[in-house]
Structures are given as C-alpha cells and as structure tokens.
C-alpha positions as CSV (number, residue, x, y, z in Angstrom):
1,M,12.6,10.3,19.2
2,L,14.3,7.8,21.5
3,D,12.0,4.8,21.4
4,P,14.0,1.9,19.8
5,N,10.8,0.3,18.6
6,F,10.7,3.0,15.9
7,S,14.3,3.1,14.8
8,H,14.4,3.0,11.0
9,T,10.7,2.4,10.7
10,V,8.0,3.5,8.3
11,V,4.6,3.8,10.1
12,L,1.2,4.0,8.7
13,A,-0.5,6.6,10.9
14,T,-4.2,7.3,10.9
15,R,-6.5,9.4,13.1
16,T,-9.3,7.7,15.1
17,P,-12.7,9.2,15.6
18,D,-11.7,10.1,19.2
19,A,-8.6,12.1,18.0
20,E,-6.0,9.4,18.9
21,T,-3.5,8.3,16.3
22,V,-2.9,4.6,15.6
23,G,-1.0,2.7,13.0
24,V,1.3,-0.1,12.1
25,I,5.0,-0.4,11.3
26,L,5.1,-1.3,7.6
27,N,8.7,-2.4,7.3
28,H,9.4,-4.8,10.2
29,P,8.6,-8.4,9.1
30,T,9.0,-11.1,11.7
31,S,10.3,-14.6,11.2
32,L,7.0,-16.1,12.5
33,A,4.6,-18.1,10.4
34,A,0.9,-17.5,10.8
35,D,0.3,-21.0,12.1
36,E,2.8,-20.3,14.9
37,V,0.7,-17.3,16.2
38,L,-2.9,-17.9,15.2
39,P,-5.2,-19.8,17.5
40,P,-6.0,-23.3,16.2
41,E,-9.6,-22.3,15.5
42,L,-8.5,-19.8,12.9
43,P,-7.5,-21.0,9.4
44,S,-3.9,-20.0,8.8
45,G,-3.4,-21.8,5.5
46,N,-4.7,-19.0,3.3
47,Y,-2.3,-16.4,4.7
48,R,0.9,-16.5,2.6
49,D,2.6,-13.3,3.6
50,K,5.0,-12.7,6.5
51,L,3.7,-11.6,9.9
52,Y,4.8,-8.0,10.7
53,F,5.6,-6.3,13.9
54,G,3.0,-3.6,14.0
55,G,4.3,-1.7,17.1
56,P,4.8,-2.0,20.8
57,V,1.1,-1.7,21.8
58,L,-0.7,-5.0,22.6
59,V,1.8,-7.2,20.7
60,Q,-0.3,-10.2,21.5
61,V,-3.1,-8.9,19.4
62,L,-3.4,-9.5,15.6
63,V,-4.1,-6.4,13.5
64,A,-5.1,-6.6,9.8
65,L,-4.5,-4.0,7.1
66,F,-6.7,-4.9,4.2
67,R,-8.5,-3.8,1.0
68,S,-12.2,-3.7,0.8
69,E,-14.6,-1.9,-1.5
70,R,-17.1,-1.6,1.4
71,A,-16.7,-1.0,5.0
72,P,-16.3,-4.3,6.8
73,P,-19.1,-5.6,9.1
74,A,-17.0,-5.3,12.2
75,P,-15.3,-2.2,13.4
76,A,-12.3,-1.0,11.4
77,F,-10.4,2.3,10.8
78,H,-10.8,3.6,7.2
79,V,-7.2,4.6,6.4
80,L,-7.3,5.1,2.6
81,K,-9.8,4.7,-0.2
82,D,-10.8,1.0,0.0
83,V,-8.2,0.3,2.7
84,Y,-9.0,-0.5,6.4
85,L,-7.1,-1.3,9.6
86,S,-8.7,-3.5,12.2
87,M,-8.0,-5.7,15.2
88,H,-11.6,-7.0,15.4
89,P,-11.6,-10.9,15.5
90,D,-14.5,-11.0,13.0
91,N,-12.6,-9.1,10.4
92,I,-9.5,-11.2,11.0
93,K,-11.6,-14.4,10.6
94,M,-13.2,-13.1,7.4
95,L,-9.8,-12.3,5.9
96,L,-8.2,-15.6,6.9
97,A,-11.2,-17.5,5.3
98,S,-10.6,-15.9,2.0
99,K,-8.0,-17.2,-0.5
100,H,-8.1,-14.1,-2.7
101,R,-8.2,-11.1,-0.4
102,R,-5.1,-8.8,-0.3
103,Y,-4.2,-8.1,3.3
104,R,-1.3,-8.1,5.8
105,L,-1.3,-9.2,9.4
106,Y,0.6,-7.4,12.2
107,L,1.5,-8.3,15.8
108,G,0.5,-5.3,17.8
109,F,0.2,-1.7,16.7
110,S,1.6,1.8,17.3
111,G,-0.4,4.4,19.2
112,W,-0.3,7.9,20.4
113,A,-2.5,9.8,22.8
114,P,-4.3,12.9,21.6
115,G,-1.8,15.6,20.7
116,Q,1.3,13.3,21.3
117,L,2.2,12.8,17.7
118,E,1.7,16.5,16.9
119,D,4.2,17.3,19.7
120,E,6.7,14.8,18.4
121,L,6.3,16.3,14.9
122,A,6.9,19.8,16.2
123,A,10.0,18.5,18.0
124,D,11.5,17.1,14.8
125,G,10.7,13.5,15.7
126,W,9.2,12.4,12.4
127,Y,9.0,13.1,8.7
128,V,5.5,12.9,7.1
129,L,4.7,11.7,3.6
130,P,1.5,10.7,1.8
131,A,0.4,7.1,2.1
132,D,-0.8,5.1,-0.9
133,D,-2.0,1.6,-1.5
134,E,1.2,0.5,-3.3
135,L,3.3,1.5,-0.3
136,L,1.1,-0.1,2.2
137,F,1.1,-3.5,0.5
138,R,4.7,-3.4,-0.9
139,H,6.1,-6.9,-1.0
140,D,9.7,-6.1,-0.3
141,T,10.1,-3.6,2.5
142,A,13.9,-3.8,2.9
143,G,15.3,-0.4,2.2
144,L,11.9,1.3,2.5
145,W,13.0,3.6,5.4
146,R,16.1,4.8,3.5
147,E,14.1,5.3,0.3
148,L,11.4,7.4,2.0
149,L,13.9,9.3,4.1
150,D,15.7,10.3,0.9
151,K,12.3,11.4,-0.5
152,A,11.4,13.3,2.7
153,T,14.7,15.2,2.8
154,S,14.8,16.0,-0.9
155,P,14.5,19.7,-1.8
156,H,11.2,18.9,-3.5
157,A,9.5,17.3,-0.5
158,S,6.1,18.9,-0.1
159,L,5.2,17.7,3.5
160,R,7.8,17.3,6.2
161,G,7.4,17.1,9.9
162,R,10.9,18.0,10.9
163,G,11.2,21.7,11.5
164,A,7.5,22.0,11.0
165,S,5.3,24.6,12.5
166,R,2.3,23.5,14.6
167,A,0.1,24.2,11.5
168,Q,2.3,21.8,9.4
169,A,2.2,19.2,12.2
170,A,-1.5,19.5,12.3
171,A,-1.5,18.3,8.6
172,L,-2.0,14.8,10.0
173,D,-5.3,16.0,11.4
174,C,-6.5,17.2,8.1
175,A,-5.3,14.3,6.0
176,F,-6.8,10.8,5.9
177,S,-3.6,8.8,6.6
178,K,0.1,9.3,6.2
179,V,3.3,7.4,6.6
180,I,5.7,8.8,9.1
181,L,9.3,7.9,9.7
182,P,11.9,9.0,12.2
183,P,15.1,10.7,11.0
184,R,17.2,7.7,12.5
C-alpha cells in the first residue's frame, strides 16, 4: 500500500450495489470550518463537528455519514443498522437543517473498483475489523489507527486482511461494512 492518502488511516469501507467499494477516512479531521466550505445557500450553523478528509476521490464533494432509523428519501448507502453514507445534496441539506441529528461531514471519499480492495487485502495491504456505531462517530480520533492496529495484530484478532486467503479477503463481500487500516 503505497498511497500516502491512506497512511495511518482508519477507513469505513462498504460495498455498493454494483460491487464497488466506497468509504470515508474516519480519523483525518481538517482545520476547515463548515462555513468555509459549504455554499452560502446551505445552513452551516447547526454543524458543530470538524470537517473530515474522507479520501482522495472528489474532494470537492461533501459526503455525510449519519444516523437514521429509516432510509433517507435521497440515495444513500446503508452501512450499518441505522447508519448511512451519502453525497446526495438533499440528504446533506436535511442534515444541516437539523439541530439534533448525529452526523459527520467529509470532504471527498475513498473508492475502489470491483475486485481492487480484495486484491489489496490478499497482498497484505490492509487489516479488516468490524465497524460499529461508536467507532464511526467517535469524537476523538487521535490515536485511533494505533489502537485498531494493536487490536488487529493481537493474537485474538478474529478477522485480519494481512496474510489472508482470497476467502478471507472476500469477507468484506459477505459483511455489511468494515473498517480497514493499512499496516503503516
């Protein structure tokens, strides 16, 4: 794994209906405020979190990771129970209009072509761990990569990409969403 965009990252990865893999980097907050990035017609005052760098694909596009008990009206990827990922402007507007929704905004996203991530897993490019709501919306992401790396390399780790067979690498296909992290 040589791409510097992913050095020391923790990435939420999920499978799309067309077998591509998309996600966002969970642990790279930016120093930008929402009002510096959002178009003037979008209300930025309700968003209190940091903006995060989601990945090197379409960095000019806002992506939202958010909780919802129901599927949102506009297109979104269902990543975990009651958690969605979307770049659709209608979903972003809905979130920004709310004062009480729990969500995080990202600049850009991470993406892989069909089969690309599985090849990277088979080549020891990533560790794979289960994703959960607490991890996705963790307030302090400093040290997250090291914490999960230690977990992934412990003797008790149940799902690891490094040294994995193709069957283990395909675990991402069978699972809803996972977090992945490079070994360095």
